[in-house]
C-alpha positions in Angstrom: 7.6 19.3 -23.6 6.0 19.2 -19.8 5.5 15.7 -18.3 2.0 16.6 -17.5 3.1 13.5 -14.7 5.9 15.7 -13.1 5.7 16.4 -9.5 4.1 19.5 -7.5 5.3 20.5 -4.5 3.6 22.1 -2.0 5.3 23.0 1.7 3.6 21.3 4.7 4.3 23.3 8.0 7.8 24.2 8.6 9.5 20.8 7.9 7.9 18.3 5.7 6.7 19.6 1.6 4.0 17.5 0.0 4.3 16.8 -3.2 1.6 15.9 -5.9 1.4 13.6 -8.3 -1.0 12.6 -11.5 -1.4 9.1 -9.6 -0.7 5.6 -8.1 1.8 5.1 -9.9 3.7 7.8 -10.3 3.5 7.5 -6.2 5.2 4.2 -6.5 7.9 5.2 -8.5 9.0 8.5 -6.8 8.3 6.8 -3.5 10.8 4.0 -4.2 13.3 6.6 -5.4 13.4 8.4 -2.4 13.3 5.1 -0.4 17.2 4.4 -2.5 18.1 7.1 -2.5 17.9 6.9 1.3 19.8 3.2 1.3 22.4 4.6 -0.6 23.3 8.1 1.5 20.9 7.9 4.5 22.2 11.9 5.5 22.3 13.0 2.0 19.0 13.3 0.9 17.8 14.7 4.9 14.3 12.9 4.6 13.7 11.2 7.7 9.7 9.9 7.0 7.8 9.9 3.8 4.5 8.7 3.4 2.6 7.5 0.0 -0.3 7.7 -0.7 -3.0 7.3 -3.6 -2.1 9.9 -5.2 0.5 12.4 -2.9 3.9 11.8 -1.0 4.7 13.1 2.2 8.6 13.8 3.1 9.1 15.2 6.5 13.2 16.4 6.5 15.0 16.2 9.8 15.6 19.4 12.3 17.9 21.8 11.1 17.2 21.0 6.9 15.3 23.0 4.6 11.8 20.6 3.1 12.3 23.2 0.1 15.6 22.3 -0.9 14.9 18.9 -1.6 15.9 17.7 -4.8 12.6 16.3 -5.5 13.1 17.4 -9.4 15.7 15.4 -9.0 14.4 12.9 -7.9 11.9 12.6 -10.4 14.8 11.5 -12.4 15.8 8.7 -10.9 12.2 7.1 -10.5 12.9 4.3 -12.7 15.1 2.8 -9.5 14.2 0.6 -7.2 14.9 -0.3 -3.2 18.2 -2.2 -2.9 18.0 -5.5 -4.2 17.0 -7.3 -0.4 15.8 -4.5 1.1 12.0 -4.7 0.8 10.1 -6.9 3.7 8.3 -10.4 1.5 6.0 -10.9 4.5 3.2 -13.9 3.8 -0.2 -14.1 5.3 -2.6 -17.3 5.8 -5.8 -17.4 5.1 -9.1 -19.4 5.4 -10.4 -18.4 2.1 -13.9 -19.0 3.7 -15.7 -15.2 3.4 -19.4 -14.9 2.8 -18.5 -12.3 -0.5 -16.6 -15.5 -1.4 -19.2 -17.2 -3.4 -20.7 -13.0 -4.5 -16.9 -13.2 -6.0 -16.7 -15.4 -7.9 -20.0 -14.9 -9.6 -18.9 -11.2 -10.6 -16.0 -12.4 -12.5 -17.4 -15.7 -13.7 -14.7 -17.7 -12.2 -15.9 -21.0 -9.6 -14.8 -20.4 -6.2 -10.9 -21.7 -6.4 -10.1 -20.2 -9.3 -10.9 -16.8 -6.9 -8.6 -18.2 -4.5 -6.5 -19.4 -7.4 -6.3 -16.1 -8.1 -5.6 -14.4 -5.1 -2.7 -15.9 -3.8 -0.9 -15.7 -7.1 0.2 -12.7 -7.3 2.7 -10.8 -5.3 1.3 -7.7 -3.9 3.2 -4.8 -2.5 2.7 -2.3 -0.3 1.5 0.9 -1.7 0.9 2.9 0.9 -2.1 3.5 4.5 -5.1 4.7 5.3 -8.2 4.3 7.3 -8.0 3.0 10.2 -3.6 2.3 11.9 -1.9 -0.7 10.0 -4.6 -1.1 7.7 -2.8 -1.7 4.0 -3.8 -0.5 0.4 -1.9 -4.2 -1.7 -1.1 -2.7 -5.4 -0.8 -5.7 -7.7 -4.3 -8.0 -8.0 -5.0 -10.2 -10.6 -7.6 -7.9 -13.3 -10.0 -10.3 -13.7 -10.8 -10.2 -9.8 -11.5 -6.4 -9.8 -15.5 -6.1 -8.0 -16.3 -3.3 -6.5 -17.0 -2.3 -3.7 -20.3 -3.7 -1.4 -23.6 -1.2 -2.3 -23.9 -0.9 1.8 -20.6 -1.6 3.7 -20.8 -3.7 6.6 -21.7 -2.5 10.4 -18.6 -4.4 11.5 -16.3 -6.7 9.7 -14.2 -9.1 11.2 -10.8 -7.5 12.4 -8.3 -9.8 10.2 -10.2 -9.9 7.0 -8.6 -10.8 3.9 -10.9 -8.3 1.4 -10.7 -7.2 -2.1 -12.0 -3.5 -4.0 -11.4 -1.6 -7.2 -8.1 -2.6 -7.7 -6.5 -3.3 -4.0 -6.4 -6.0 -1.7 -6.2 -5.9 2.0 -6.5 -7.6 5.6 -8.7 -5.2 7.9 -6.2 -4.8 11.4 -9.3 -4.5 13.7 -12.7 -4.5 13.7 -14.2 -2.8 11.9 -17.3 -0.7 9.3 -16.1 -1.4 5.7 -17.8 -2.1 2.2 -14.9 -4.0 1.2 -15.4 -8.0 -0.4 -14.3 -10.5 1.7 -12.8 -13.6 0.5 -11.5 -15.1 4.4 -10.2 -14.4 7.9 -6.2 -14.7 9.2 -4.4 -14.1 11.8 -1.2 -12.4 11.9 -1.9 -9.1 13.7 -1.4 -6.6 11.3 -0.8 -3.4 13.7 0.1 -3.7 17.0 1.2 -0.8 19.5 4.2 -2.4 21.4 6.0 -3.5 18.1 8.5 -1.5 16.2 7.4 -0.2 13.3 3.4 -0.7 15.2 2.3 -2.0 11.4 3.5 -5.1 9.6 2.3 -4.4 6.7 4.7 -0.4 5.3 4.8 0.7 2.1 6.8 -0.7 -0.2 6.7 -4.6 1.7 5.9 -7.3 -0.3 2.7 -9.7 0.1 1.7 -13.4 -0.5 -1.1 -15.2 1.5 -1.3 -18.5 1.4 -4.1 -21.5 1.5 -4.4 -22.8 4.8 
């Protein structure tokens, strides 16, 4: 029987392939398996960069490696593998839970404001992928009770550091920008700094916990 979730590998320029997957769970599983392979034997895989998204995983290889021979099927078969314990960083972000949408989220979910905060801080998140703007990380692991839709009309300006939720994700806005996520509060940590290596604080695979100030 054919596995409907199996990846579809598409050439992506001369030094990369784009792996198309059924959904975010499959992306996270394959991304973890590739990272585990690179940790155990960095030279064997030939991969120098991997960029997960909601339904794809971009794999870029070092010079001289044919991306067409990457063992994607083998990694897919080993997708229960996880990055070696201790290699996945955990970032803790301190939040002032005073966001303009906090009361609305409580109303939509049938919780009190304190219960919303408790559920948001009680979860352990993982950076699934980045996007939208430099340093913006889509965090999975949100308590299902807190899944609320985006605003009907996006704000013209969301302040930098705003901690937000929308649908199945939580996130922190690294810079001021328009945005339609519901704002729970703000944190003071710098999410993106061009002088830092790497510039983005929240890399794919990183674990995140929020703490109320």
